[in-house]
C-alpha positions as CSV (number, residue, x, y, z in Angstrom):
1,X,-20.3,-40.4,-140.9
2,X,-23.5,-42.2,-140.6
3,X,-23.7,-46.0,-141.7
4,X,-24.3,-46.9,-145.1
5,X,-27.2,-50.0,-145.8
6,X,-25.3,-52.4,-147.6
7,X,-26.2,-52.8,-151.2
8,X,-28.3,-55.9,-152.6
9,X,-26.5,-58.6,-154.6
10,X,-28.1,-57.2,-157.7
11,X,-27.3,-54.3,-157.5
12,X,-23.5,-53.2,-158.3
13,X,-22.2,-49.9,-157.6
14,X,-19.4,-48.1,-159.0
15,X,-16.2,-46.5,-156.5
16,X,-18.0,-43.2,-155.8
17,X,-21.5,-44.5,-155.2
18,X,-22.7,-45.4,-152.1
19,X,-26.5,-47.1,-150.9
20,X,-28.2,-43.9,-149.3
21,X,-31.8,-45.6,-148.8
22,X,-32.7,-49.2,-149.1
23,X,-36.7,-50.3,-148.7
24,X,-39.1,-53.1,-149.4
25,X,-42.6,-53.2,-149.5
26,X,-44.5,-53.4,-145.8
27,X,-45.1,-57.1,-144.5
28,X,-48.6,-54.7,-143.3
29,X,-49.8,-56.6,-146.6
30,X,-49.2,-60.1,-145.8
31,X,-51.4,-59.1,-142.3
32,X,-54.3,-57.2,-143.7
33,X,-54.5,-60.5,-146.4
34,X,-54.6,-62.9,-143.3
35,X,-57.3,-60.7,-141.5
36,X,-59.3,-60.3,-144.3
37,X,-59.1,-63.9,-144.9
38,X,-60.2,-64.4,-141.3
39,X,-63.4,-62.3,-142.1
40,X,-63.9,-63.9,-145.2
41,X,-63.8,-67.0,-143.5
42,X,-66.3,-66.0,-140.4
43,X,-68.4,-64.4,-143.0
44,X,-68.7,-68.0,-145.0
45,X,-69.7,-70.2,-142.0
46,X,-72.1,-67.4,-141.3
47,X,-73.5,-68.2,-145.0
48,X,-72.8,-71.8,-144.6
49,X,-74.4,-72.6,-141.0
50,X,-78.0,-70.6,-142.0
51,X,-78.3,-70.7,-145.4
52,X,-76.8,-73.5,-147.7
53,X,-77.3,-77.1,-146.7
54,X,-74.1,-79.8,-145.4
55,X,-73.3,-81.0,-149.1
56,X,-72.5,-77.6,-150.9
57,X,-71.7,-76.3,-147.6
58,X,-68.2,-78.0,-148.0
59,X,-67.5,-77.1,-151.1
60,X,-68.1,-73.7,-150.4
61,X,-65.6,-73.6,-147.6
62,X,-63.0,-75.1,-149.9
63,X,-63.1,-73.1,-152.5
64,X,-63.2,-70.1,-149.5
65,X,-59.8,-71.7,-148.2
66,X,-58.0,-71.4,-151.3
67,X,-59.2,-67.9,-152.0
68,X,-58.0,-66.9,-148.9
69,X,-54.6,-68.9,-149.1
70,X,-54.3,-67.6,-153.0
71,X,-54.6,-63.8,-151.0
72,X,-51.7,-64.4,-148.8
73,X,-49.5,-66.0,-150.6
74,X,-50.3,-63.0,-153.4
75,X,-49.4,-60.5,-150.7
76,X,-46.4,-62.3,-149.5
77,X,-45.3,-62.7,-153.2
78,X,-45.8,-59.0,-153.4
79,X,-43.8,-58.0,-150.6
80,X,-40.6,-60.6,-151.2
81,X,-40.2,-60.3,-155.1
82,X,-39.5,-56.4,-154.6
83,X,-36.4,-54.1,-153.3
84,X,-36.0,-50.4,-154.0
85,X,-32.7,-48.9,-153.8
86,X,-31.3,-45.0,-153.4
87,X,-28.0,-44.7,-154.0
88,X,-25.6,-41.8,-154.1
89,X,-26.5,-41.5,-157.9
90,X,-29.2,-43.3,-158.9
91,X,-32.7,-44.7,-157.9
92,X,-33.5,-48.1,-158.5
93,X,-36.6,-50.3,-158.3
94,X,-36.3,-54.4,-158.5
95,X,-38.9,-56.7,-159.2
96,X,-38.3,-60.4,-159.5
97,X,-36.9,-63.6,-157.4
98,X,-33.8,-65.0,-159.2
99,X,-33.6,-62.6,-161.3
100,X,-34.1,-58.9,-161.3
101,X,-35.8,-56.6,-163.8
102,X,-34.4,-53.1,-163.0
103,X,-35.7,-49.9,-163.2
104,X,-33.5,-46.8,-162.8
105,X,-33.1,-43.1,-163.1
106,X,-30.1,-41.1,-162.1
107,X,-30.5,-38.6,-159.4
108,X,-29.5,-35.7,-160.9
109,X,-32.8,-36.3,-163.5
110,X,-35.0,-36.5,-161.0
111,X,-37.7,-33.5,-161.0
112,X,-40.2,-34.4,-158.2
113,X,-40.9,-36.6,-155.5
114,X,-44.2,-37.5,-154.2
115,X,-46.3,-39.8,-151.7
116,X,-49.4,-41.3,-153.3
117,X,-51.6,-43.3,-150.4
118,X,-56.0,-43.8,-150.6
119,X,-57.8,-45.1,-148.0
120,X,-56.8,-48.6,-147.4
121,X,-53.5,-47.9,-147.6
122,X,-53.5,-45.2,-144.9
123,X,-55.0,-47.9,-142.8
124,X,-52.3,-49.6,-143.0
125,X,-49.5,-47.5,-143.3
126,X,-48.2,-48.2,-146.6
127,X,-48.3,-45.8,-149.5
128,X,-46.3,-45.0,-152.7
129,X,-43.1,-42.9,-153.3
130,X,-42.8,-41.7,-156.8
131,X,-39.7,-40.6,-158.4
132,X,-40.6,-38.0,-161.4
133,X,-37.9,-37.3,-163.9
134,X,-37.7,-34.0,-166.0
135,X,-38.4,-36.4,-169.5
136,X,-42.3,-37.5,-167.7
137,X,-40.6,-40.7,-166.9
138,X,-39.5,-42.4,-163.5
139,X,-39.0,-45.0,-160.7
140,X,-41.9,-46.1,-158.3
141,X,-41.5,-47.6,-154.8
142,X,-44.6,-49.3,-154.5
143,X,-46.3,-49.8,-150.9
144,X,-43.6,-49.4,-148.8
145,X,-44.0,-48.8,-145.0
146,X,-44.3,-45.2,-144.0
147,X,-44.0,-43.4,-147.0
148,X,-43.8,-40.2,-145.4
149,X,-40.9,-40.9,-143.8
150,X,-39.5,-42.2,-146.6
151,X,-40.0,-39.3,-148.6
152,X,-38.7,-37.0,-145.6
153,X,-35.5,-38.9,-146.2
154,X,-35.3,-38.9,-149.9
155,X,-35.5,-34.6,-149.5
156,X,-32.7,-34.4,-147.7
157,X,-30.8,-36.3,-150.1
158,X,-32.3,-35.5,-153.3
159,X,-32.0,-32.2,-154.9
160,X,-35.0,-31.1,-156.8
161,X,-34.1,-27.5,-157.7
162,X,-32.8,-28.3,-161.1
163,X,-29.2,-26.9,-159.9
164,X,-27.7,-30.6,-160.5
């Protein structure tokens, strides 16, 4: 039998339940924000150096630096406060730091598992795996790395035939 990932602290497993898959948003988001920040800073340096006088340039540079820090911090917070778990009985998505808000649905209720990935997400190798239930609700694993691989792993476990 393959090793089962350990459950996160916020998830209580039932006696007959085990963790099948545990994923989090990709750290590529932080790298992308850092890269965008460097590009933005270089573009700002060109604008400041050739267009603006020195006094407004200081304030403009400070504002741009604050925007870059906010972009990187935002990406870090997105990756650190979300966690996704597929157990033998449930699909769970948790958001939050100290206390987690958990969305869950029974594995038997999952009618479809799909991947959503736009152009920039493909560049970052991230995407969303969406678990749709028969009642139209569901759970999403947002901005995870290698969504096709996760999708394939999920399909090995989740029975979409509706037979239970």
